[in-house]
Steps between C-alpha positions, in 0.01 A plus 500: 500500500647842406558766762226761541573832332647774719704818477855505639694776676853494646544809720837616631388661827296396802282810467413400143367168625287680758360732233422210266318300766306806613378546144425138415410357841395137502557466126880494546734229629859532617760281327816424698614141444178389334515144631150530649354761265581324172333168593196697620484682167524177304227341711284816472491520878619857454413723202647846561478773240850621587825336616742728687855361485708624796827327409640821351466700825846519657367596844295179516785272394727572796612264776673667793592430861639678801471391861298799617241500221501130418440345160316687225376292208367689200188368331698402191768297683489136394504196726826398331666820620381437854606135507844597372539783754751427778327759720165323467657161566704609801270750673151401382544124490134409540413705192790351303385151601145570379603661171745224415207256514260721306429357153815417298805694376335583167199659669722676755686666213182700429277492807516777759442496875250785465309308235493195725340683791262697277367172362408434864474124470443327834764250379765764430847403623635850560218631717563297819864610498400864457251466784757373751740774386242779551534629144329815379356584159550843342180576308454791260207666326466840335606762754531259793738243645444279800663212685299183557621246760514159335270374777228729358575445132313174433122523530376180331569245231685697230392828663711771660446831673624695195253752362381481139753755375775404744814302425802372691824693453718298737512260792699590811627253760659614827834346593444199730700474823855371454418168666183435300476179296216401271383224271214421262381149421216391277324177419397441138328227305798440273873566497608813318278795417164484673279711721523440871249263652627657821789742556653605833737790566660554840734762642681443831678780684713436807570130446299244698356744755416791272218629286318283248297608198310255278292551185347254254367473148210287370324474837259797483347740245811718539864430590472467877715631784445283808424706809600366840823317414734792564588411862496120480879466518515723808275268699616217721550144390729306270567600142282213385212626713541853367490377140192290570334804657575703187356222283184500711461878464548477122245221455251687716544826311451391139192424290599281204251385239462205269567579134629327185853487640443371851244421768452705814615227736827439319576873488441524874728204561778628272485847654598336828765280341665790315490728804679233702758448223570870458540565871711189552733620224525853637546386857720199421699355786228380733525493880 
């Protein structure tokens, strides 16, 4: 089936994008990597009258880091750039872990982190990592700019808090504490490229008695940060008991469904299994 007909613009400035969206509203779609947009066009899931290609905007293609301001990822930065970044790997390990498992190298050559979160799939691999890292989204519309905490960004299946004429300029991630370690694990139906049946991201600060942050994919209508697990490692008991407590909190805080990829019960079970595996890896050594 041929693609639907549309007009195409490739602006050079962020303000131009804002002006274009203000004029065309819901009839325009942003093109960054295109790995989600192009399949939607072919399937006629999306039929915009205008495609706005942002790849030529220098300001949105930047990747920068300093300790005080953290990591800034422009909307045009590809997953390949992030996976190959030593800064991301060394200082934002949970994000690097998630992105290195997202799709395959060919897709990562084109796909962007901004595009991944704007798709807002409950099964997205990057979102749990961004949730435990307290990322923020820089959103722009004509004459305005605002910062959206990632915890407020996802509002439903493939829905975000962006307004109709609003777009993401960049993602910011604060520098984690020096002793922070993180990991993302996912369970899929097949080896290789596949959506997560369940995905678990965890960030531990302060070793075995510190802070704990956990978020999951594919267990709720939105990527889900698990409330109540933050102080588990600070409580009494053996390491095994602490991990089991975290598993219990996770399983009690999610609401998986049955769909074509997995049943509810198996998702619930694997959420517990993966949480235990992630925490065991991060807290390796035992009592």
